[in-house]
C-alpha positions as CSV (number, residue, x, y, z in Angstrom):
1,X,78.9,134.8,186.9
2,X,78.8,132.1,184.3
3,X,79.1,133.2,180.7
4,X,77.3,131.3,177.9
5,X,79.5,129.2,175.6
6,X,78.4,131.2,172.5
7,X,79.5,134.5,174.0
8,X,82.7,133.1,175.5
9,X,84.2,132.5,172.1
10,X,83.3,136.0,170.8
11,X,85.6,137.9,173.1
12,X,89.3,137.3,173.9
13,X,90.1,136.6,177.4
14,X,91.9,139.4,179.3
15,X,94.6,137.9,181.4
16,X,95.8,141.0,183.1
17,X,94.4,144.4,184.0
18,X,96.0,147.5,182.5
19,X,98.6,149.2,184.6
20,X,97.2,151.9,186.9
21,X,97.8,155.5,185.7
22,X,101.0,157.2,187.0
23,X,100.5,160.7,188.5
24,X,103.7,162.7,188.6
25,X,103.9,165.5,191.1
26,X,103.2,169.0,189.7
27,X,106.2,171.3,189.5
28,X,106.1,174.2,191.9
29,X,105.9,176.9,189.1
30,X,102.6,175.3,187.8
31,X,100.8,175.3,191.1
32,X,98.1,178.0,191.3
33,X,98.0,179.8,194.7
34,X,94.7,179.4,196.5
35,X,93.2,182.1,198.7
36,X,90.6,181.1,201.2
37,X,87.3,182.9,200.7
38,X,85.4,183.1,204.0
39,X,82.1,183.9,202.2
40,X,82.1,180.4,200.6
41,X,82.8,178.5,203.8
42,X,80.3,176.0,205.0
43,X,78.1,177.4,207.7
44,X,76.7,175.4,210.6
45,X,73.0,175.1,210.9
46,X,71.4,176.2,214.1
47,X,70.0,172.8,214.8
48,X,73.4,171.1,214.6
49,X,75.6,171.1,217.7
50,X,78.8,169.1,217.4
51,X,78.9,166.1,219.7
52,X,75.3,166.4,220.8
53,X,72.0,165.2,219.3
54,X,69.4,167.9,219.0
55,X,65.7,167.2,218.7
56,X,64.5,168.8,215.5
57,X,61.2,169.7,217.2
58,X,63.1,171.8,219.7
59,X,65.0,173.6,217.0
60,X,61.7,174.2,215.1
61,X,60.1,175.6,218.3
62,X,63.1,177.9,218.8
63,X,62.9,179.2,215.2
64,X,59.2,179.7,215.6
65,X,59.7,181.7,218.8
66,X,62.3,183.9,217.1
67,X,59.9,184.5,214.2
68,X,57.0,185.4,216.5
69,X,59.3,187.9,218.4
70,X,60.4,189.5,215.2
71,X,56.8,189.8,213.9
72,X,55.7,191.3,217.2
73,X,58.5,193.9,217.1
74,X,57.6,194.7,213.5
75,X,53.9,195.1,214.4
76,X,54.7,197.4,217.3
77,X,56.9,199.5,215.1
78,X,54.2,199.8,212.5
79,X,51.6,200.7,215.1
80,X,53.9,203.3,216.6
81,X,54.0,201.8,220.1
82,X,56.8,203.4,222.1
83,X,57.0,206.5,219.9
84,X,55.7,210.0,220.2
85,X,51.9,210.1,220.4
86,X,50.2,210.6,217.0
87,X,48.1,213.7,216.4
88,X,44.5,213.7,217.5
89,X,43.1,213.5,213.9
90,X,45.6,211.5,211.8
91,X,43.1,211.0,209.0
92,X,43.1,214.6,207.9
93,X,40.3,216.3,206.0
94,X,37.3,214.3,204.7
95,X,38.4,214.9,201.0
96,X,41.8,213.2,201.7
97,X,40.1,209.9,202.2
98,X,40.8,207.7,199.1
99,X,37.1,206.8,198.6
100,X,36.0,210.4,198.8
101,X,38.8,211.5,196.5
102,X,38.1,208.9,193.9
103,X,34.4,209.8,194.0
104,X,35.3,213.5,193.5
105,X,37.6,212.6,190.6
106,X,34.8,210.7,188.9
107,X,31.8,212.9,189.6
108,X,33.4,216.4,189.8
109,X,36.9,216.2,188.2
110,X,37.9,219.8,188.8
111,X,37.1,219.7,192.5
112,X,38.7,216.2,192.7
113,X,41.9,217.4,191.1
114,X,42.0,220.4,193.5
115,X,41.6,218.0,196.4
116,X,44.4,215.8,195.1
117,X,46.8,218.7,194.8
118,X,45.9,220.1,198.2
119,X,46.3,216.8,200.0
120,X,49.5,216.0,201.8
121,X,48.8,212.2,201.7
122,X,49.9,211.8,198.1
123,X,53.4,212.3,196.6
124,X,54.1,214.5,193.6
125,X,54.3,211.4,191.3
126,X,50.9,210.2,192.5
127,X,49.4,213.6,192.0
128,X,50.7,213.7,188.4
129,X,49.5,210.2,187.7
130,X,46.0,211.0,189.1
131,X,45.9,214.2,187.1
132,X,46.8,212.5,183.8
133,X,44.4,209.6,184.4
134,X,41.6,212.0,185.2
135,X,42.4,213.9,182.0
136,X,42.4,210.7,179.9
137,X,39.1,209.6,181.5
138,X,37.5,213.0,180.7
139,X,38.7,212.6,177.1
140,X,37.2,209.1,176.9
141,X,33.9,210.2,178.4
142,X,33.7,213.2,176.0
143,X,34.3,210.9,173.0
144,X,31.6,208.5,174.2
145,X,29.1,211.3,174.7
146,X,29.9,212.7,171.2
147,X,29.5,209.2,169.7
148,X,26.2,208.8,171.5
149,X,24.9,212.1,170.3
150,X,26.0,211.4,166.7
151,X,24.1,208.1,166.8
152,X,20.8,209.7,167.9
153,X,20.7,212.1,165.0
């Protein structure tokens, strides 16, 4: 590449390159031993087969088929297919239904709390949480009623 005359005079011409760096062998007592960690090894992808070209569409179809099989097995396990037959009335009593129980907790809190504690559907933590929230809701409603009565007088 040609250099303009004005710039050519500004820099001295380098006639030789600097010598390459010299790397001396490391003494044996300074070498750090290396242990192979199999967890960090490079893993082969399923779509790669050494010495053979694989169509990525085929690999994607195989991966999709495996996913569908896994999803079907999970759905069958969730539905209980292949297990012992479920009892005739798995839903339990009518008051154990979440909608009915919520309605009871709002409209008739003492009966709703009795239904929560007699139900086997909810864990002990859920029972305590529903009891505390019902108590707090009753306190809030009581405060609102007292405020409304005070405003009317």
